[in-house]
C-alpha positions as CSV (number, residue, x, y, z in Angstrom):
1,X,-6.1,-54.4,44.8
2,X,-9.6,-53.9,42.2
3,X,-10.4,-51.1,44.7
4,X,-7.4,-49.7,44.0
5,X,-7.2,-48.7,39.7
6,X,-10.8,-46.7,40.4
7,X,-9.1,-44.5,43.5
8,X,-6.1,-44.0,40.7
9,X,-7.9,-43.2,38.1
10,X,-10.6,-40.7,39.8
11,X,-7.6,-39.0,41.8
12,X,-6.2,-38.3,38.5
13,X,-9.2,-37.1,36.6
14,X,-9.4,-35.2,39.8
15,X,-5.8,-33.1,39.6
16,X,-5.8,-33.1,35.7
17,X,-9.4,-31.0,36.0
18,X,-7.6,-28.5,38.8
19,X,-4.0,-28.6,36.3
20,X,-7.0,-27.2,33.5
21,X,-8.8,-24.5,35.7
22,X,-5.2,-23.1,37.5
23,X,-4.1,-22.8,34.0
24,X,-7.5,-20.8,32.8
25,X,-7.7,-18.9,35.5
26,X,-3.7,-17.8,35.8
27,X,-4.2,-16.5,32.0
28,X,-6.9,-14.6,32.3
29,X,-5.2,-12.8,35.3
30,X,-2.3,-12.3,33.5
31,X,-4.4,-11.0,30.6
32,X,-6.2,-8.2,32.4
33,X,-2.9,-7.7,34.1
34,X,-1.2,-7.2,30.5
35,X,-4.2,-5.2,29.5
36,X,-4.0,-2.3,32.6
37,X,-0.3,-2.1,31.7
38,X,-0.9,-1.6,28.0
39,X,-3.3,1.1,29.1
40,X,-0.5,2.9,30.7
41,X,1.2,2.9,27.9
42,X,-1.0,3.8,24.7
43,X,-1.5,7.1,27.7
44,X,2.1,7.2,27.8
45,X,2.1,7.3,24.3
46,X,-0.6,10.4,23.9
47,X,1.5,12.6,26.1
48,X,5.0,11.7,24.1
49,X,3.0,12.7,20.8
50,X,1.2,15.6,22.5
51,X,5.3,17.6,23.3
52,X,6.0,15.9,19.7
53,X,3.5,18.2,18.0
54,X,4.8,20.9,19.8
55,X,8.3,20.5,19.3
56,X,7.2,20.1,15.4
57,X,5.2,23.4,15.6
58,X,7.8,25.2,16.8
59,X,10.3,23.7,14.6
60,X,7.9,24.0,11.6
61,X,8.7,27.4,10.0
62,X,5.8,28.1,7.6
63,X,4.0,28.1,11.4
64,X,4.1,31.5,13.3
65,X,5.0,30.7,16.7
66,X,6.0,33.4,19.0
67,X,8.2,32.4,21.8
68,X,8.8,28.9,20.3
69,X,10.9,27.1,22.3
70,X,12.8,25.0,20.2
71,X,14.7,26.6,17.7
72,X,16.4,24.7,15.5
73,X,20.5,25.3,15.0
74,X,20.8,25.4,11.7
75,X,17.8,25.6,9.3
76,X,18.5,23.4,6.5
77,X,17.8,20.8,9.2
78,X,14.0,21.7,9.0
79,X,12.6,19.2,6.1
80,X,14.2,15.6,7.8
81,X,14.1,17.1,11.6
82,X,10.4,17.6,10.9
83,X,10.5,14.2,8.6
84,X,12.0,12.6,12.3
85,X,9.3,13.8,14.0
86,X,6.8,12.5,11.9
87,X,8.1,8.7,12.0
88,X,8.3,9.5,15.9
89,X,4.2,10.0,15.7
90,X,3.5,7.3,13.4
91,X,5.6,4.3,15.6
92,X,3.7,6.3,19.2
93,X,0.0,6.2,17.8
94,X,1.3,2.1,17.0
95,X,0.6,2.0,21.1
96,X,-3.1,2.9,20.8
97,X,-3.9,-0.2,19.5
98,X,-5.7,-3.9,18.5
99,X,-1.6,-4.7,17.6
100,X,-0.1,-3.0,20.6
101,X,-2.1,-5.8,22.9
102,X,-0.3,-8.7,20.9
103,X,2.7,-7.7,22.4
104,X,4.9,-8.2,25.9
105,X,5.2,-5.1,27.9
106,X,9.0,-5.7,27.6
107,X,9.2,-5.5,23.8
108,X,6.6,-2.0,24.2
109,X,8.9,-0.9,26.7
110,X,12.3,-1.3,24.5
111,X,10.5,0.3,21.6
112,X,9.3,3.4,23.7
113,X,12.7,3.2,25.0
114,X,14.1,3.5,21.5
115,X,11.6,6.2,20.5
116,X,13.2,8.5,23.5
117,X,15.9,8.5,22.9
118,X,15.8,9.1,19.9
119,X,14.3,11.9,20.7
120,X,16.4,12.9,23.2
121,X,19.1,13.0,20.7
122,X,17.9,14.9,17.9
123,X,16.8,17.6,20.6
124,X,19.9,17.6,22.5
125,X,22.1,18.1,18.4
126,X,19.5,19.8,17.2
127,X,18.1,22.7,18.8
128,X,19.8,26.2,21.0
129,X,19.8,25.2,24.7
130,X,19.6,21.4,23.5
131,X,20.4,19.6,26.6
132,X,18.5,21.7,29.7
133,X,15.5,21.4,26.1
134,X,16.0,17.6,26.9
135,X,16.4,17.1,30.6
136,X,12.8,19.8,30.8
137,X,10.8,17.2,28.7
138,X,12.8,14.5,30.1
139,X,11.4,15.2,33.3
140,X,7.8,16.3,32.4
141,X,7.6,12.9,30.8
142,X,9.3,11.2,34.2
143,X,6.3,12.6,35.7
144,X,3.7,12.1,33.0
145,X,4.6,8.0,33.2
146,X,4.4,8.1,37.1
147,X,0.9,10.1,37.1
């Protein structure tokens, strides 16, 4: 009986140390995996920003663009559409910052989805041939996301 207590004590100590090490290793793996996905979302955010800038450039009547693809149905909506696109750009820049690393991937995905959904609606409702332009944009972004 006198020898049982040291054996139980040492065994408990070893189990405690192993649990701490396993927790440390798995948390490091989670952070490394999360960093890779955040880089992916950051790059995807840049791709979305590039498309939005192109749309904004086409819509803006102060810029003289030859053969613009995105043409507003109602020129009175120009200012509000440009403001909405600028808001999207501001939101997307967030995904390139260190603050984005504090968010879970599910949160990032839902925020990106919300922006893309609103962009899709904006194009469909306000642009000539909006349905086909929105489909084309969706396909391009899907390819860039997979790439």
